[in-house]
N, C-alpha and C positions, 0 to 999 in steps of 0.2 A: 196363417202360417203357424199359429200356436195350437191348432187342432191336432189331436193325437193321430198318428199314422194308422191307417187300416192295417190290421195284423197280416194281411196277405200281401201287402206292398213290400217289394224287395228293391234294393238298389239296381240301377240300370245294368244290364248284362248278367244278372243273376236270376236263378229260377229254382223252384222246387221240382224234383223229379218224382212223380207219383206212380202208383201201381197202374198198369203192369210195366211201365217204362223203366222204373228203377230195377226191377227184377231182370228185365231184358238186358240192361247194361251190365249188371253183375255177372250174368251168365256169359255175355260176350267177352268180358274181361277175363273170366276164368278160362274160356276156350282159347282165347288168344295166347294167354300165358302158358297154357298146356302145350301149344305148338312150340313156343320159344324154349321151354324147358326140355322138350323132347330133342332139341338140337344142342343141348349142353349149356344153355344160357341159365346162369344161376341168379336167383332173385335177390335184389337188394331193396331196402326201404329207407330212403333219405328222409330227413325231417322236413316239416313244412316251412320252417324259417331257418336262416343261417346268418352268421355275421356278414354284413354287407361286403366287406373286403374280400371274403372268400367266395361268396355267391357270384360276384360280378368280376372275378378275375378270369384270365384266359378266355376260353370260349364264352363264358358267361357275360363278358363285357357287351356283347351284342344285344343282350336283353335288358340293359340298364334302363332304357327309356320305358320299359314295360313293367318295371319292378316297384311294388309298394315298399316303402321304407317306414320304419318306426323305431323308437328308442326302446331298447331292452331295459326295463326298470331294475334288473339285477346287476348286469354288467356295466350299465350306463354306456353301452356302445350301440351304434346303429346296426339294426338287423334288417334283412329283406325277406319278403314273402316270395317264395319261388315262382317264377314266371315260366320256367321250363326245367325239366328234370335232367336233361342230358349233361349240363355242366356239373350237377351234383354227382352224377355217376362218374364223371371224369375225375372229380375230386376224390371220391372213394377209391378209385383205381390208383391214383397217384399217391394217396396218403395211407389209407387203411389196408389196401391190398397191393402195396408197392412191391412186395416180395413174392406175390403169387405168380405162378408160371404164366408166361405169355405164349400165344394170344389169350387174353382174358375175355370171357363171354359173360356178360351181365344183362339182366332184364329187370323191368320194374313196371309198376302201375301206380297211379295216384292222381290227385287233383292239383292243378296249378291255377294261379290267380294273376291276372294282368290288369294294368292300369286302365286300358281301354280296349274295346273290341274294334273290329273293322266292318266295312260295308258287307263283306261276304260272311264274316264270322263275328256277329255282334256280341256273342257270349264273352264274358270276362273270366269266368271260371270254366276250365276245360279239363276233361278227363284225358289222361294220357296212358298209353301202354307202349313200351318200347324196348329196344335191345341195343346194346353197344358191344362191338367187337374191337378190343383195344390191344395194340401192340403188334400190328401187322400192316405192312404197306403193300401186300400182295393183291393183285387184281382178284384172286380167288376170294378174298375177304369181301370185296364189293359185291361179287356175285352171290356169296352166301347170304348177306343181309337182305339183298333184293329178293332172293328166292324164298327165304324164310318169311319175310313180310308178305310176299305174294301168297304163299301157302296158308299163312294165318288168316288172311282176308278171304280167300276163296273157300277156306274151311267153314266160314260163317254163312256160306251160301251166296256171297256177293258175286254178281255176274257183270259182264262188261267192264272188267278191271283193266286199267291202263296205267302205265308208268311213264312219266315225262322226265327224261334225263337232261341235265344241264351241267355246265362246267363253269362255276363262278370265277375260276382263275384265268379263263381264256381272255376275257376283255381286259383285265388288269395287265396281262402279259403284253397284249397288243399296245395298250396305252403307254407302258414303260418304254417299249421299243420306239414309239412315235413321239416320245417326250411330252405326253399329255399329262398334266397334273393340276393341282390346285382347283380354282374355280371352274376352269375349263373341264376338268375331269368330272366335277360334280354335275355340271350342266349336261355333259354327255351321258352320265349315268342315269339321270332323270329321263332323258330322251329315250334311252334304251329300255328302261323300265316301263315306259308308256308306249313302247313300240312306235315311236315317232320317227319315221324315216327322214322327214325334213329336218327335224332337230338334230339327228345324227349327222346329216350332211353339213349342217351349219357349225357344229361344235367338234366334229371328229378329226379335223386337221388332216394330216397325212394318212391317218387310219380310216378316214370316212368311207372310202370305197369298200374296203374289206368288211368294216362293221355293218354297212348297209346290206352286203351280201349275206353276212351271218344272220342278220335280222330277218331277211327274206327266206333263209334256209329252214326256219322252224317248221316242223311237221312230222310226218311219218318217218321212222328211223332210216329206212333204206334211202329215200330221196334226200333227207337231210344230210346224211353222211356223205352221199355222193357230191352234194353241193359244197360241203365243207372241205372235202378232200381236194377239190379243184382249186382251192385258194392257196396263194403263196403266203406263208406265215413265217414270222421270226422263229428261231430255233426253240425258244421256250414254249411259245404257243403251239408249235408243231408237235412237241412232245405231249402236251395236254390233249391235243386233237387225237393223237394215236391211242392214248389211253381210253378216251371216250369211245372210239370206234371198237376197241377190244372189249370193253365192258358191254356195249350194245350187242356185239356178235355173240358173246358167251351167254348173255341173258336170254337171247332168243332161243338158244339151245336148251338152257336150264328151265325156262318157263315159257314154253311155246304158246300157251293159251293167253298170255298177257300181252296186250297191245303195247308196243313201245313207240314213243314219240321223242323228239329231241328239240329242245329250245336252247341253242348254244349261248344266248346272251342273258338268260334270266338270272336275276341276282336277288330279288326281293325275298327276304327271309333266309337267305344263305350267306349272310354277311361274315360268319365265322368259319365257313366251310373252305377247305383247301384243296378240293379235288372233285371228282365226279359226284354229283348230288342228284336228288330225284324227288318227285312228288307223285303220290298215288291218287287216282281218280276212279270213279265208277260211273257208268253210263246213266244219265238221268238224275244225277245227284250233284247239287251245287257245292262247290268248295272241295278242298282236298280231304282225302281220307287220312293222309299222313304225309310225312316228308322225312328226308334224311340225307346222308352223304358223308364224305370224308372231312375230317377236321383234326386238329391237334388238341391233346388233352390239357395242355398247359401253355405257358409262355404268352405270347401276344395274340394268339389265335390266327396268326398269319404264317405259321411255320417255325416260329422261334421257340424252342424248348418243348417239353412234353413228349408225348408218344403219338405215333400214327394211330388213327382210330377211324372207324366208320360205324354207322348205326342208323336207326330210324325211330321215329315217334309216330304213333297212330293216335288220332283224335276220336274218342269214343262217341261223341255226339254225332259226328258225321258218319262214322262207321255204322251206327245204328240206323241212320237214314237209308243206308245202302243195303242193310241186312233184311232178308225176308221177315214178314210179320212174326213176332214172337208167339210161339205156341205154348200156352200155359197148361199146366197139369190139370186134369179134371178135379173139380172141387166137390167133396162129399160131405153133406151135412150129417152129423152124428147126434141123434137125440140125447137128451140128458140121461135117460135110463137105458141107453144102448149097451151092448156087450163091448167093453173096451178092448178085449182080445181080438174080436172081429175087426174093429177099427184099425188095430195095429197091423193085421194081416193085409188090409187094403192099402195102408200107407206103404207097406213093403212092395206092393205092386204098382206104385207110382201115383196113387191118389193123394191129394191134399185134403186132410180132414179138418172140418170146422165144427167144433163141439158146441152143442147146446148147453147152456148153463142152468136152465130151468125147464121144467116140463111145459110142452105146448100142445094145444089141441090138434093143430094141423101141421104135421112135420113137412109136408110138401110146400105149403105156403111159406113156412119159416125158412126152408132151404132156399127158395127163390128170393126171399127178402135179403138173405145174406150172400147172394151172388153165387150160390152153388148150382151145379147142373145135375147132381145126384143126391139122393138121401138114403140113409141106411135104415132098413126095416128088418129087425131081427138080425140075421147074419147075411141078408141079401141086400144087394144094391138095386135101387129103383131109379131109372133114368128119368129126368124131367122132360126129355124130348126137345 
């Protein structure tokens, strides 16, 4: 136990990103942000850590169990290492940009750190790229963020893109109408999260029949909406159903190449969401590319206080798994005695130049040793084949 750790050993859930993966990630982030800014989303950069009280208020309360805490030696107050950037952007909107015109469009990229990973996502440090549209309750806002996210992902060459719509407020509305609360509600919520029809029947009380039908309705959008439309729902739940149907219909028109599915009872990871929410997937890739949906920027995360908002967060590690193999620029070895002006001209044409720092007898062999696929001879390029 007293032996020195190997220098390559990292804590569980953390890793080094090496060439060319690190370059591929940086390029993907740049291209994603370029799409977001082209739609008027302005970039912000929140800090890595914040005072715990601020970081975990409002929508941030849902991330409390995933947040590292430590004592700030200067202020002697507890601070938290961000586990998600959305609550930070909500804080910026409410405080620093309180007087900016609404709707407010903001985007961001950065790293977050979580206490633990999951079976599907064991990483604890996660790269995020996202956008938030703050100050509008219009369905058009839902469609905009879904469409922008879809365009950003397909712009990376991702194929087989699908979006799974959910409505985290639907089950709570049904439970309130049926008087389900306390331990019974917790048991029911676990059964729904695990798609356990038997558990739903046992703990669903007067709402068990409807909840079982909602559970069975999950699938392609058209069939799911037809099944949900046939259900008799309380007024509050019926309003939520109508909005979900409207979003699904408009999304099909706005992004016809994206496959739309619906899971009306999914709640895991959407604890602070207050309306239509969603997850992005790609064919052949395990785990989500990203997720998002409606929420409130302040208050208790359940509709009390703050502003209406919707947005999304993309996870760069999973996005890279779905992206076609990164094509690196050709690498050109430039001997130590080469014409530097010639090398500059080739850089301007897209080559990466690797300069020799001392004369060598065999430029071709040196180029291969340094991972180059070309070398400069005079002012000409020689391909290594």
